[in-house]
N, C-alpha and C positions, 0 to 999 in steps of 0.2 A: 121447265124453262133451261136455258143456258146460260153460261158465264155472260154477265154484262160487260162488254167491251166498249170502253169510252174511246180509245185510238190506239193508233199503231198497227198498222195492217199485220204486219210479223205477229202479232199477238193473237191475231186470229188463227194463224196457221197452228200455233203452240195451242190454242184451245181445241182444234179438230184432233190432234195428237192426246192432248188430256182425256177426250171423250173415253173413256177407257174400256173405320172402322167409326096429344094423348090424353086417354081417356080413361074413366073406370070400366071393367068390365061388365056386361050384362047379365041379366038372368037366365038361369037354366031352365028346361023342360024335363019333365018326366018322361015324355016321347022320345027324346033325343038321347036318353041314357042307354045305352045297349051293353051287351056283354062283349068282352074284348075280344076280337078275332085276331089270328096270327098275322105278323107284319108283313106287310109286302115285300116284293123283292128290293132290295138294294138299289139305287140309284145308277142307271147305264146297264139295269138287266136286261138280256136277251130276250126276256118272256115278254117284256114289254113293247108295245107296238106305237108307231107315231105317222101322222098323215101330215106331211108339211102345208097341203092345199088346203086342212081344214080350215073353215072361217074362225074366226075368234067368235066366242059364243056371248049374246048379249046378257047384261043382267047378273053377271057373274058377282058374287061376295069375296071379298078380298079383305084380309086383317093384317096390319103390320103391328108386330109385336117387339118393340126396340130394346135395348138393356135398361132403359130407364127413361120414363115420361121427361124429366126436366136435365135431358142431354140436349145442349143445343144443337150438335151436329147432329145427333139422329133425327132430330126434329125437321131439321131442312131435308133429310134424306127422305123419310116419311111423308113429310108434305108435297112433295115433289111425285112421290108414288101415289100418292091419293089422287094428286091433279092428274097424273097420267091416266089412270082408272077411267077419268071423265071422256078421254079419247076413244076407247072402246066399249064407252056405255056400261060400265060397271059400277058398283057401290065399292067404296074402300073406306076402312076406317082405321084409327091407331088407339092402339090399348097398351097399357103396360104396367108396371111397379114404379115405385118412385125411387127404390134401392136398387142397386146393381147385383145383389147377393145370387151365389149360385141357384139356388132354388125359386129365386123371387118370380121367375116366368111360368112355373110350373100350373099355379092355379088359373092362369088366363090362359094356356094353351087347353085345359081340360074346359072351361066355360066357352072356348071359341068353336071348338069342337062339338060341343054340346049345341051352339046355336047354328050348327049346319054351315060353315063358312065352306066357300069352295077351295078356298087356299088360305095357308097360315103363314105369312112371311115374317121371319124372326132373326134377329141381331142375338145370338146366344152370347148369353153370361158365362155361359158352362157347358161344355163340349159332350158331356154325358150326363148332367142334371137333368135336362130336358127330354132326354130320349124315351123314356117310358110313355109319357103323354103324348109325345110326338106320333110315335109308334101306333099309339092307338087312333090316334086323328088319321093315319093314315090308312088304317084299316078299316075306316068308315068310308073312305074313297077320298078325304080331303089331301089335296096336293100341299107339299111342303118346300117351301123356298127359303133358304137362310143365306143372309146377305151380311156385309160387314163382318161379321165374327162367326164362323162356321160351326155347324153342329158335327157330332160325329157322320161320317156319310150313310152309315145305314140308317139315319134317323130322318133323312130328308131327300127330296128328290135332285135337287140341285143348288148349287151354290154361287151366288154373285159377288165375284170379288172383286173389291176395287181398284187392286194393282195385284199384278205379280208379287206373292209373299216377299220371295227373293228379293225381287227389284227394291221394295220398300225397304227391307231390312239391311241391305247392304248401301243404299243409298244413303240412308240416314249418318251411317256412320263415315262415310265418305265424304259427306257435306261438312259434319264437325270435323273432320280432319283439316279438311281443306280451311275451315275458320280459325282453327288454333295451331296451325303450322305442323299438325301432323303428330305432335306430341303432349304427354300431360295424364294427369288424373281426369276420368270421367266416371259419370255417372248415369242411368239411365230410371226416368220417372214413368211408370208404366201407369195402367188404370187398375183393374183386378187382377189377384193372381190367375186366376183361371180364365180370364180370355183368352180364347183361341187365337184371334188374330192379334193380338199382343204378345202372347207366348211364339208366335210363329216369327214374327219378326226379331223377335228378341234372339232366337238361336240363330239366325242369319246375321244380326249385328256380332254374335259371339263370334261365330265363323269367320267372319269378315277382320275380324281383329286379330285373327292369327297370321293373317298375311303380313310379309314381311315389310311391306310400307306403312303398316301400323304397329311395329314393334315396340313404339316409344308411347304409343296409348295405353294405358291400365285401366281397365274398368274394376271400379274398386267398390260400387254396390248398384244394387236394383232394386229401387224403392217404390212402393204401391201407395198410390192415392185415391183408389178404388172410384176414379171417375167421379170423384166428389170435389167440388170448388176448395172447401175450406181445408179439407183433409190435403189434398193436393199443395196447396198454399205451405200448409206446415211442413209435409215431407220435404218441400224446398229448403224450408228455412233449415229443418233438421240436418239435411245432406252438406248444407254450406257449412255449418257449425261442426259439423262433425269430420268433415273434410276441408281444412283451411288449404291445401294445396289444389283443391279442384278446378280444372281448366274449363270443365264443359259438361253440360247435361243434356241428352236427348229426351223429351217426352213425345212418344208417338201416339199422343193421345190428344184429341182438341180440349178437354177439360184440363188437363193436366199443362199443357205447354202453355196455354192462357193463365193458369193460376200462377204459374212458374215467374212468367214474365211479369205478372202483378207485383211479387215480391220481390224480384229482380230490380225491377223499376223503381223501387221505392228504397233501396238499401244500398250498403257500402260497396256490394257486389258489381253492380252496375259498369260496365265497361271491363269488369276484370274476370267474370266468367259469361262463357259464351253459352248461349241457350239456342238450342233449335229442335223442332219435331215435325208435329201434324197439326195444322191449325187449319181455320178457315182466314181468308183474307181480312172480313168485318171484325173478328174477334183479335187480330194481330195487327191491324192497322196503326194503331196509336203505338204500340209498343215499336214496332220498325221505326216509325218516325221519330220516335224518341231516343233511339238508339239502342234499346235494350235488347231487340235481335235484328240481327243482320239477314240473315236466311232460315226460310222454313218451308215446308212443304205439304202438298194433298194433291187431291183430283177434286173433280167436280161431284160434290156429295147430291146435288141434283139431280145428276144423271144416272148415279148409283141406284136412287129410287125411281128414277123412271125406269130404268133396265129391269130393276126386280118385277115392277108390277107387270111389264110387258111379258115377263118370262113367266109370272105366275099363270096369267092370261092363255100363254102359247102351252103350257101344261095341261091346263084343265080342258080348254078345247080341244087337245091331242094332236096339236102340231108338232109336239115333241115328246120324249118318255123320260129324259135325262141322259139318253146313250151319247157315247162320245161320237163325235162329228155329226150329230143332228144339228139343223140350221133354222131360225125363225127370223121375222123381222120384228124389231124392236122401235115401230115407230120411226120418230126424227133420227134415231141413232143407227138405223140401217140395219142389215143382217148380221147374225150373231152366231157363232159356233159354238157346240157345247165341246169343252176339252175332257182330259182323262178326269176321273172321279167325279163328273158331274157338274166340273166347274166353268162357268163363265165368268172370264178378266175383262173389265170395264176398260182398262187402258193403265199406260204408263204415270206415275207422281210427275209433279209440275212444281217447280221451284220459285217461290215468291220471294222479293226482295224489295228493296225502295223504288227501284227503276220501274217495277212493272205492278206494283200492288193496287196502285189508283186504278187501275185496267178493269177491276174485278170487283163484282158486287154479290155476295153471298156469305 
């Protein structure tokens, strides 16, 4: 599915630019348990070969493994990926843990490998904790696609990045700077302390803050809500109590930004503390309309899942191997090219505000 555009032809052009961060596991079988073999070559290896003219195989089995199954953003991504799989006659499902701890995905990877999935698509809670079981899965011929939050590069074939990590990190600081007049104490409300995407974005935020134009902005705290609604709500409360001069908060996580908005909307800080971050229009609409949030950003999570699904099919079918410069066609999203390190970028982030938020429905 694409963004639902209700009006304004100009918004359609923005959407084009926008196309650029759950069930229990099944059982295992004795037959599928094998001795671990050496891990295959890292993504983009010269030893791999690709045939861009190869047809997509029918009947592929794909499994989406999100950070956690009760994360609304990841649900949107995975459901779109599952729907995309129907276009090339594949079977896709979503499995995963109810918490976003570093090791929570390990048992699911092991089970999916034992089930003989053709590809595992994972939004990693930790770049390294999942590597052992992912390497073992790859040694059995299973393709691994990271999306939203990357694993270490030697643990997967390709990574579907929702946007350039640098663009996301720097644009978040630039957006907050615009909203608070370029000065004041600020804080970051992140997801988990080990989340690859969050940490990469934060590194670029910190680097952006070193620029002369942001010299009057001071980062006083990075807090972690663990992509848990209640904890993110409490962390927001704690930030505002601990830093009475706080001018703004960046929460680059859909769970965190909506929880922070909910707290601020009913507190004395509404209209005094500026909140921005990464959220979905449907989550943030009421907070934009009631004045709690002026602007926030994201990309189309449905397109992220759609692209990940087609990339997995292209890998399994031999159209691509993960090498830089390889190309494949991702359905309605058109031709995509693999960049350095096996990375495929969906596109640039998009800013939502009161003037355009009602044009989108996801």
